N, C-alpha and C positions, 0 to 999 in steps of 0.2 A: 457572884452574886453575893446581895445583903438585901437588907429589910426595904430597898427603895426599889429593887428591880419588881417590874409591870409582867404578872404574868397573864397574859392572852392567847386565851383559848380558842381554835379555830378548828371547826370541821369544813374538810373541802368536800361538799357535795356536788354532783352534777347537776343538780337542779337548784340548789340554793346553797349557800357559802350561810353557815351558824355562827355565834358567836355566844357568850353567855347572854348577851343582851339583845343581839342582832340578826337580821333574818333578811338576806337578800339573793335574791338571781342570781347562778355563776355565769354571769355574763358580763363578756368586756369586749370592747372595740375599740381601736385606734380614732380618732378625730385628725385629720390632716391638717387642718389650720386651728388656728386659735378659737374656743368655741367663744358664744353670745354669751350662752348662760355656762355657770360652772356647777351646780345642782348634780352629785353624784362624779364628777371629774374627776378623777387621778391626772399627777402632771408628773411626769418622772423622766430626766435627762433629757428637757427638750420637748418632751412628745405629750400628747394630750390623749386620755383614754376614757371614752363614756361607760362607768360600771352599774351593772345592773338590767341590763339591757336583754335581749334574747340571750334563751341559755345558750351554752357554749357545746356544741357534740360531743357526744362518748366520744371518746378514744381508748388508744391499750394504755396508756400511762400519763399520768396529769404530769407528767415531768419532763413532757415532750417537748414542750415550746413554753414562755414566760406567761403563759395567763394563768394560773396559779399564784406564782408567783406576786405579781398586780396586785390580783385580787387577796391574796394577804395582806397586801400594805393596806388596802383599804378597807380591810374589816379590823385593822391595828390603828387606822387610823379613827374610824368610826368607835372602837372603844376606849381611845385616848382624850376623844373630843367629850367624853361623858366623863372622863376622871380631871377633864381642865387643864391637861398636859399637851405641852406641845413639843418636848425633847423628854427621852425615855428610854433607861435600859430594860427590856425587853426579853423575856422567856417565853417562846413561842410553846406551846403545847398542843399538838394534834397528834392524828389517827391515819389510821387504816384497817382495812378487813383484816379478821384474826388470821383466816388460813394463808393471808397474803403477807402477814408482816414479818416474817425473816426474810424472805427474798425482795421486799422493796425497803424499806425501813433505811439503810444507809444511803440508797440511794435519792430518797426523799427528803432525809436530811441534808444531805449535800445541794439539793437542789433551792433546800429555804434557805440555804446557810451560805449563797452565792455572794453575797454583801454583809460583813459585820457590821459596818454601819451605812446605812440609806438614809438619805435628805431627798424628800418629796412634798407633795402638795396635792392638800386633797381637799375638794370645793374653797380653791385659792387659799388653804391656809397652810402654813408649811410645818413640816414636823422631819425631827430629828431623830434618828431612833440607832440603838448596838444593840444587837443580840447576843445575848448574854451564852443563851442557851437553848435547842430544840430538844425537847422530848417527844418521842413519837409512842402512841399507847394502842392498844388495840379497841376499834370500834365494838360497840356489842357490849363488853364487859364494861367500857367507861360510863356506857350509860347506867348501869346498875350497881356502878363499884362503891357508891354511898350509900346503899343499904344491904349488901352483902352480908354484913354479921348477922340481919336479923332472916335470912333464907332459911328453912328446911334444909334439908338433907339433901334434897334434888330437886333442881329447877331448872328449867330448858327457858333460857332466853332466847327470842326470834328476832333479830334488828332489820327491820325494811326498809331500806336506803331506796335514794334514787335509781341506783343501779344496780346496786348489791343485795342480797339477803343471807345475812352470819345467822348460823345456827348453834347457839352456844349453851352445854351442860355445864350446868355449875355444881359441883360433887362436894359435900361437906364445906361449902364457903369457897370452893377453891375450882375455877374454870377448868374442863378437862380437855386441852387442845388435841387429845390424839383422836377423839371424834368429832369435832366442831367442823363444819361445814359451810362455805359460802358458794352460793349460785351466783350468777348474773340473770336474776328474774326482780329487778326492783320495780318501784313503781313505773319507770320513763318506758320498761318492758311491757306493761298494761295499758298506757297510753296508744303506746306504738300498735298494738292489737286492736283497741278500742278503733282506730282510724283505718285500718285495716277493714275493720266490718263497714266504716261507715262509706269509704269510697265503694268494696264490692255491692253494696244494698244501695245507696243513695249518691256513687258518684260525687262524693264532698267530704273534706274532712273536718273536724271539729279543732278549734283552738284548743292547744295545752292548758291555757287559764282557765278554760268554761270548764273543762274535763276536771282538773284540778279543783275549783269550786262546786261542782259535783261533788265529789269524793269527801268533801269537808261540810257543806253544806245543802245538797240536795240539787235536783234539776229543775226546780218549777220555772226557771226562764226562758227552757228550751222549748223547741217543738215535739211533742211524742215519738216520733220517731226516730231522732236524736237521742232521747232520753232513753227511748228502749233498749239501744245497744249498746248506751254508756253503763246503762243498771246491769242487765245482761252481762256484759263482759267483766264489769266488778264484782260480780258474783263468782265467776269461772275463776276471776283471778284469785281470788280467796279461798275457794278448793282445790287449786291450787296449791298453794302454800301449804295447806291443810295435806294436802296428799305430800309433798315434802317432807311434811311432819311424820304423818303416818308410816312412808315408808325406811325413815330412819329408826322405826321401834317402838316410838311412843304413841302411848296409848291417852288420846286427846280426851279421855274421860276421867281419867286420873295424875297426868302429870302434871304436876305445876305448870304454867307455863305464863313467860310475861314477853307480852307484843312491845317492841318497843320502837323508835323511826317515825318518819315521818307515813309509814305503812300502818303505823298500827291504829289510827282512826279508819282506815279503810276497811283494816279486820274488824275492827268493832261495831262499823256501821252497816257491813257487806258480808261477812263471814260467820253469821248470825251466832259465834260462840258467847252465851252467856253466864255458861256455868260456872260455879265457883272455881274453880280450879285453875281457871284463865283468868290474867288483868292484862291491862292497858297503859302502856306510858304515852301519852298522845302528844307529850313536849316534844317538838322534834330540833330542838335544843336539846338532849338530854345527854347527847354523846359528847357536845362541847361543855358543857355544864362538868361531863365528867372527867374531859380534860381537866379542866379548869380546878376541880377537886382533886386530882391526882399531882396536876402539878404543885400547886399550893401545896401540898404534903411534902413533895419532895422538896422546892426550896426554904421549907420549915425546917427540915431534918438538917440540910445542908447549911444554913445559918447557924444552927445551935451545935454543927460540928466544927465549922470555923471558930466560931465564937469560942 
């Protein structure tokens, strides 16, 4: 790697793909014939794929099929387009939940590194990339990595993603991995519970997009019977997260807590915790930006060492 290597940070969420500058739905489906329109279309090995359509279903692993590899190429194209590059040596900086980091890291690197050189098209523009390195960083930690030097002696970081919730204490500016916890209780589980209640009470579901809009902006455009269910379940979800924290022995009134990830906005709006010891980082690209920060530090050190 050298100074011309481009760091591309990607947060592979079950709901959204995030880079430093881009957010798009984690959806991809093959188009069986050449499309008439090429917006958000990836072409690789003679096949066409529509990117950013309905999100993928949650599976046990993201390496079971080629979907997240193809989404990685799309994310890379979006970032290279911003740089005005069609050919680049790329350093992929990505992440995994902290408690699954050791178990899944090597498989994720092998999955993303299946081709050192890749030629593909995105929106009819051809890209040729050479994968120089892949680094996997722990989610949650990455979201606050650039701020850790300013933290007090003890902080609890709670990363609420689309599928997982990571709870990570940082003691004396260092993560305490021995007591980190990952739970499969992310925002998707909240959406699923909302629709269970809607079916039970109203015999109808609500589109995920509409529920997400309630999370972000309120429910002014929905009928009252749906709005009431959604708001009630959002409050219950936030209470569940709060109970997780209490069960781990943290005092909600005294422990400095930082909520990050897509669920930070939900906790801020519906969790009713506005005390001074609680802070919210609502940028859902926070982990991607952290991967970028950590990747660039590694790249700079490598260049200095080689030079």
